[in-house]
PAVEXKOL-421456 format. One record per residue: residue in one letter; residue number from 1; z, y, x of N, C-alpha, C in turn. Coordinates in steps of 0.02 Angstrom, whole numbers, m for minus. Each point is the difference from the previous one (the first is absolute). Layout:
// residues N
type|seq|n_pz|n_py|n_px|ca_pz|ca_py|ca_px|c_pz|c_py|c_px
a|NUM|Z|Y|X|Z|Y|X|Z|Y|X
...
***
This chain:
// residues 76
type|seq|n_pz|n_py|n_px|ca_pz|ca_py|ca_px|c_pz|c_py|c_px
m|1|743|m675|m733|m52|47|m19|m42|m31|m54
a|2|m13|37|m51|m39|m26|m56|m73|m5|18
e|3|m35|m41|m37|m72|m10|12|m38|67|m6
d|4|19|41|m48|m32|66|m8|9|43|62
d|5|60|m4|31|13|37|61|m46|m22|57
d|6|m12|m65|5|m45|m26|52|m70|30|m9
l|7|m23|3|m61|m66|28|m14|m2|74|17
w|8|54|36|m18|3|72|12|m5|14|75
f|9|37|m36|41|m3|11|72|m67|m22|29
a|10|m28|m54|m25|m66|m23|24|m54|52|m13
e|11|5|36|m55|m49|52|m16|1|56|51
g|12|55|9|35|5|52|51|m43|m14|61
f|13|m21|m62|9|m43|m19|56|m75|m2|m17
v|14|m16|6|m65|m70|m3|m21|m39|55|36
p|15|m60|m16|26|m38|50|39|m30|55|m43
t|16|43|48|m20|m24|59|m36|15|61|42
q|17|m34|54|m14|10|62|38|72|24|m7
d|18|29|m4|m59|68|23|m10|51|m41|40
n|19|m10|m65|4|48|m42|36|m1|12|75
y|20|m55|24|27|m5|9|72|m13|74|18
a|21|26|45|m41|m11|71|10|42|29|56
a|22|57|m30|14|45|25|52|m12|m39|64
l|23|m47|26|40|m13|m33|64|m4|53|54
a|24|13|m22|61|0|46|57|m33|m33|59
l|25|m39|41|36|m26|m23|64|57|7|50
v|26|17|m55|32|53|m1|50|m29|m30|63
p|27|32|10|57|m27|m29|62|m14|m75|m8
g|28|m61|m19|13|m19|m70|m2|m20|m29|m67
g|29|0|42|m53|m18|m28|m65|14|46|m59
v|30|13|m32|m56|14|35|m64|63|m30|m30
r|31|43|44|m25|60|m23|m36|m7|19|m73
v|32|7|m50|m44|m1|11|m73|73|m1|m22
v|33|20|52|m37|69|5|m24|m2|m8|m76
f|34|40|m46|m25|5|m12|m72|60|39|m27
q|35|m6|24|m61|53|37|m33|56|m47|m22
q|36|59|29|m11|56|m41|m24|m19|m33|m66
y|37|18|m61|m8|m15|m42|m58|m73|m22|m4
q|38|m43|24|43|m71|m20|m5|m10|m73|16
v|39|32|m24|53|m9|m70|20|66|m37|9
l|40|55|36|5|66|m30|10|53|40|m38
p|41|58|m29|m12|54|37|m32|22|61|41
y|42|34|47|m32|23|62|30|39|m11|64
a|43|40|m52|3|44|m13|57|m40|m9|65
f|44|m64|m15|m4|m41|m9|60|m30|66|24
g|45|12|54|m36|m27|65|20|m74|4|m12
m|46|m34|33|47|m72|8|m5|m33|m44|52
p|47|m18|m61|m19|m30|m47|49|m68|24|24
s|48|m17|m21|60|m65|18|27|m31|m59|36
v|49|m66|4|10|m37|m52|34|m43|34|53
f|50|m1|m28|60|m40|26|54|m62|m44|10
f|51|m59|33|5|m62|m35|15|m24|27|67
s|52|m7|m45|49|m22|21|67|m75|14|m1
l|53|m23|38|50|m71|13|5|m40|m64|7
d|54|28|m50|33|m35|m65|5|m10|m31|m69
e|55|50|5|m43|m6|m27|m68|m50|41|m42
l|56|m4|64|14|m45|44|m37|m71|m1|26
d|57|m11|m29|59|m66|1|32|m57|m23|m45
p|58|7|m54|m40|m55|m20|m43|m22|54|m50
a|59|45|47|m16|m17|54|m47|m34|58|36
g|60|m2|m1|66|m34|51|38|33|68|m1
p|61|65|4|17|34|66|m1|m30|47|51
d|62|3|64|m14|m24|52|45|54|10|54
l|63|m8|m32|57|51|2|53|12|70|27
a|64|m47|45|m11|9|69|23|61|32|m33
l|65|19|m23|m59|59|27|m33|63|m16|40
w|66|3|m58|31|58|m18|41|m5|31|69
e|67|m60|4|27|m9|27|67|14|75|3
s|68|m6|34|m57|11|72|m2|74|18|7
g|69|43|m50|m7|72|12|4|29|29|m64
r|70|m37|m4|m54|22|28|m64|34|m52|m44
t|71|38|m43|31|37|m50|m38|72|23|m9
l|72|34|m28|m48|71|15|m10|42|m44|46
p|73|57|24|21|43|m44|41|23|m59|m42
e|74|8|m57|32|21|m61|m34|75|1|m11
h|75|22|m14|m62|71|m4|m16|14|m66|m33
d|76|58|m29|13|21|m62|m35|62|13|m40
***
């Protein structure tokens, strides 16, 4: 992989609204889904990262959103 490719993929993780626009409330936390080529080559599909409610606690999430049962089912 060329040095430019490394930079391109690294930019996919930069904390911008566009990079983290695809997220879902799922049981126990939040799943962020990255688009193809955003952070990895096409062969890896659409990678995702799960953040548990414990990890999100310092940000003060509104737990009522999870308690209401309005989360999406978790898929791997």
